[in-house]
C-alpha positions as CSV (number, residue, x, y, z in Angstrom):
1,M,-0.1,0.0,0.0
2,A,1.4,3.5,-0.9
3,D,2.2,5.9,1.7
4,T,-0.5,8.6,1.9
5,R,1.6,11.1,3.9
6,V,3.5,14.0,2.3
7,V,6.6,15.6,3.3
8,P,6.9,19.2,2.3
9,G,9.7,20.5,0.0
10,L,10.3,17.4,-2.1
11,A,7.9,18.1,-5.0
12,G,9.8,18.2,-8.1
13,K,13.1,16.8,-6.6
14,T,14.9,13.9,-8.0
15,A,15.9,11.0,-5.7
16,V,17.8,7.7,-5.9
17,V,17.0,4.8,-3.3
18,T,19.3,2.0,-3.3
19,G,17.6,-1.3,-2.0
20,G,14.3,0.3,-3.0
21,M,12.4,-2.9,-4.0
22,S,11.7,-4.1,-0.5
23,G,11.5,-3.3,3.2
24,I,12.6,0.3,4.4
25,G,13.9,1.1,1.1
26,R,10.5,0.5,-0.7
27,A,8.8,2.5,2.1
28,C,11.2,5.3,1.3
29,V,10.4,5.1,-2.3
30,E,6.6,5.3,-1.7
31,L,6.8,8.2,0.8
32,L,9.1,10.3,-1.6
33,Q,6.8,9.6,-4.3
34,A,3.8,10.7,-2.3
35,S,5.7,13.8,-1.6
36,G,6.0,14.6,-5.2
37,A,9.8,13.4,-5.9
38,T,10.7,11.5,-9.0
39,V,12.4,8.4,-7.6
40,H,14.9,6.1,-9.4
41,V,15.0,2.6,-7.6
42,A,18.4,0.7,-7.5
43,D,18.1,-2.9,-6.5
44,R,19.6,-6.1,-7.5
45,D,16.0,-7.4,-8.1
46,G,15.1,-4.4,-10.2
47,S,15.0,-3.9,-14.0
48,P,17.7,-3.1,-14.9
49,S,19.5,-4.7,-11.9
50,V,21.8,-2.5,-10.0
51,D,24.5,-3.9,-7.7
52,V,25.9,-1.3,-5.4
53,T,29.1,-3.3,-5.1
54,D,29.6,-2.8,-8.8
55,R,31.0,0.6,-9.8
56,A,30.0,0.0,-13.3
57,S,26.5,-0.8,-12.5
58,L,26.1,2.3,-10.3
59,D,27.6,4.5,-13.3
60,A,25.0,3.1,-15.5
61,L,22.3,4.1,-13.1
62,A,23.7,7.5,-12.9
63,A,23.5,7.8,-16.7
64,R,19.9,7.0,-16.5
65,V,19.3,9.5,-13.8
66,G,20.7,12.3,-15.7
67,P,22.6,15.4,-14.4
68,T,20.4,16.3,-11.4
69,L,20.1,14.5,-8.1
70,D,18.6,16.1,-4.9
71,V,18.4,13.1,-2.5
72,L,20.3,9.9,-2.2
73,V,19.0,7.1,0.2
74,N,21.3,4.2,0.8
75,A,19.2,1.3,2.0
76,A,20.8,-1.5,0.3
77,G,22.2,-4.0,2.8
78,I,22.6,-7.5,3.9
79,L,22.4,-9.3,7.2
80,P,25.2,-11.9,7.4
81,P,24.6,-15.3,9.3
82,N,24.3,-14.9,13.1
83,T,27.3,-16.3,14.8
84,T,29.6,-15.3,17.8
85,I,32.8,-13.6,17.1
86,D,34.8,-17.0,16.9
87,G,32.5,-18.3,14.1
88,I,32.6,-15.4,11.6
89,T,34.0,-16.3,8.4
90,K,36.1,-14.1,6.3
91,E,33.8,-14.5,3.5
92,D,30.7,-13.4,5.4
93,A,32.6,-10.6,6.9
94,R,33.9,-9.4,3.5
95,R,30.5,-9.7,1.7
96,A,28.8,-7.7,4.6
97,Y,31.5,-5.0,4.3
98,E,31.3,-4.9,0.6
99,V,27.5,-4.4,0.5
100,N,26.9,-2.5,3.6
101,V,30.0,-0.1,3.6
102,L,31.7,-0.2,0.3
103,G,28.2,-0.1,-1.5
104,T,27.2,3.0,0.5
105,L,30.5,4.7,-0.2
106,Q,30.5,3.9,-3.9
107,A,26.9,5.2,-4.3
108,C,27.8,8.5,-2.7
109,Q,30.9,8.8,-4.8
110,V,29.1,8.1,-8.1
111,F,26.4,10.6,-7.3
112,G,28.6,13.2,-5.4
113,D,29.0,15.7,-8.1
114,R,25.2,15.8,-8.8
115,L,24.4,16.2,-5.0
116,K,27.1,18.9,-4.7
117,A,25.5,20.7,-7.6
118,A,22.0,20.5,-6.0
119,Q,23.2,21.0,-2.4
120,G,21.4,17.7,-1.9
121,A,21.0,15.4,1.0
122,I,22.2,11.9,1.8
123,V,20.6,9.4,4.2
124,N,22.4,6.2,4.9
125,I,20.7,3.4,6.7
126,A,22.8,2.2,9.6
127,S,21.2,0.2,12.5
128,Q,20.6,0.2,16.3
129,A,23.4,-2.2,16.0
130,A,25.6,0.7,15.1
131,L,25.0,2.1,18.5
132,V,24.6,-1.0,20.9
133,S,25.9,-4.4,20.1
134,L,23.6,-7.3,19.6
135,P,24.4,-10.9,20.3
136,A,26.0,-13.0,17.6
137,Q,25.9,-10.2,15.1
138,G,29.7,-8.9,15.2
139,A,30.0,-8.8,11.4
140,Y,26.7,-6.8,11.0
141,T,27.3,-4.7,13.9
142,A,30.9,-3.8,12.6
143,T,29.6,-2.9,9.1
144,K,26.6,-0.7,10.5
145,G,28.9,1.1,12.9
146,A,31.2,1.9,9.9
147,V,28.1,3.2,7.9
148,A,27.5,5.7,10.7
149,A,31.0,6.8,10.9
150,L,31.3,7.1,7.1
151,T,28.1,9.3,7.3
152,R,29.9,11.8,9.8
153,S,32.9,11.9,7.5
154,I,30.8,12.8,4.4
155,A,29.0,15.5,6.3
156,I,32.3,17.2,7.2
157,D,34.0,16.6,3.8
158,W,31.0,17.8,1.7
159,A,29.7,20.5,4.0
160,E,31.4,23.2,2.0
161,F,29.3,22.2,-1.0
162,G,26.0,22.4,1.1
163,V,25.6,18.7,1.0
164,R,23.9,17.2,4.2
165,A,24.7,13.6,5.2
166,N,22.8,11.8,8.0
167,S,22.2,8.2,9.0
168,V,19.2,6.5,10.6
169,C,19.5,3.6,13.0
170,P,16.4,1.4,12.8
171,G,15.3,-1.1,15.5
172,F,13.7,-4.2,15.0
173,T,11.4,-3.6,11.8
174,I,9.1,-5.8,10.1
175,T,10.7,-6.5,6.7
176,A,11.5,-9.5,4.5
177,M,15.1,-9.6,5.8
178,T,14.0,-9.8,9.5
179,E,11.2,-12.3,8.7
180,P,13.1,-15.4,9.9
181,F,13.7,-13.6,13.3
182,L,10.2,-12.6,13.6
183,E,8.8,-16.2,13.1
184,N,10.4,-16.9,16.4
185,E,7.8,-15.9,19.1
186,V,10.2,-16.2,21.9
187,F,12.5,-13.7,20.0
188,V,9.6,-11.4,19.2
189,T,8.3,-11.3,22.9
190,A,12.0,-10.6,24.1
191,A,12.5,-7.9,21.5
192,K,9.2,-6.1,22.4
193,R,10.0,-6.3,26.0
194,R,13.4,-4.7,25.5
195,A,12.0,-1.7,23.7
196,P,10.3,0.9,25.9
197,L,7.5,1.3,23.4
198,N,7.0,-2.6,23.7
199,R,6.6,-3.1,19.9
200,L,8.3,-3.8,16.6
201,L,8.4,-1.1,14.1
202,D,6.8,-0.9,10.5
203,A,9.1,0.2,7.7
204,S,7.0,3.2,6.9
205,E,7.9,4.5,10.4
206,V,11.5,4.3,9.6
207,A,10.9,5.8,6.1
208,G,9.2,9.0,7.9
209,A,12.4,9.7,9.7
210,I,14.6,9.1,6.5
211,V,12.4,11.2,4.4
212,F,12.4,14.0,7.0
213,L,16.1,14.1,7.0
214,A,16.2,14.2,3.1
215,S,13.8,17.1,3.2
216,P,14.2,20.9,3.6
217,L,12.5,20.5,7.0
218,A,15.9,19.1,8.2
219,S,17.8,22.1,6.5
220,G,20.1,22.5,9.5
221,V,20.7,18.8,10.3
222,T,23.9,17.1,9.2
223,G,26.3,14.5,10.6
224,V,23.4,13.2,12.7
225,T,23.0,9.4,13.7
226,L,19.2,9.1,14.4
227,P,17.8,6.1,16.2
228,V,14.4,5.0,15.1
229,D,14.2,2.1,17.4
230,A,11.2,2.3,19.8
231,G,13.4,3.3,22.3
232,W,15.9,0.4,22.4
233,T,19.1,2.6,22.7
234,A,17.6,4.7,25.3
235,G,18.0,2.0,28.0
236,E,16.5,-0.9,29.7
237,P,12.9,-0.3,30.4
238,A,12.0,-3.0,32.7
239,L,14.3,-3.0,35.7
240,P,12.6,-3.1,39.2
241,W,12.6,0.1,41.4
């Protein structure tokens, strides 16, 4: 279902959303379109396919987008297998880094000149795992922490061009990627209890924060790492007192 909300200041703007065929990326596409933006979806499952780890694939996308870009949302990412630190394989760690970190970096580089010319906005998707570690997710946590750190560097390096760069850290959100976890009722109960709002998130809620940061409403915001996590990183909600 398309998002019926509208974020002001985005009508007539051009946006690229990586990972835009599903989950949080798809919710961003819908909200940007509802707000009047023209959105180019970059996804391995799209037509044509776009692989953020392949510079030539991103260059081809840039040629289709044309000379103007106002918003870049980097939502493409993968979740490597859950394992404790001693079980992380080099192959899984490398693949997670290539997609989550290098894919984000390459997209920013490819569209950098367009964003500078438009004094545009970048929003990168990190994770609550960039702020607090989760068990058996060392590879994922490391890459999402790197995304948050990379975003701060972009904010500083490109500030002179008027480009804003921020990252959003979603909590447990109902998407295809998290579906295997959410089929476990014990896990879901524990995750809800740990979050002060006592619930999981819908992808549209995360998209709302992302599109806000991409819009003129956030014109004074750059270099921020924003948790959208039902309060998970605020602290433990259920200690006795």
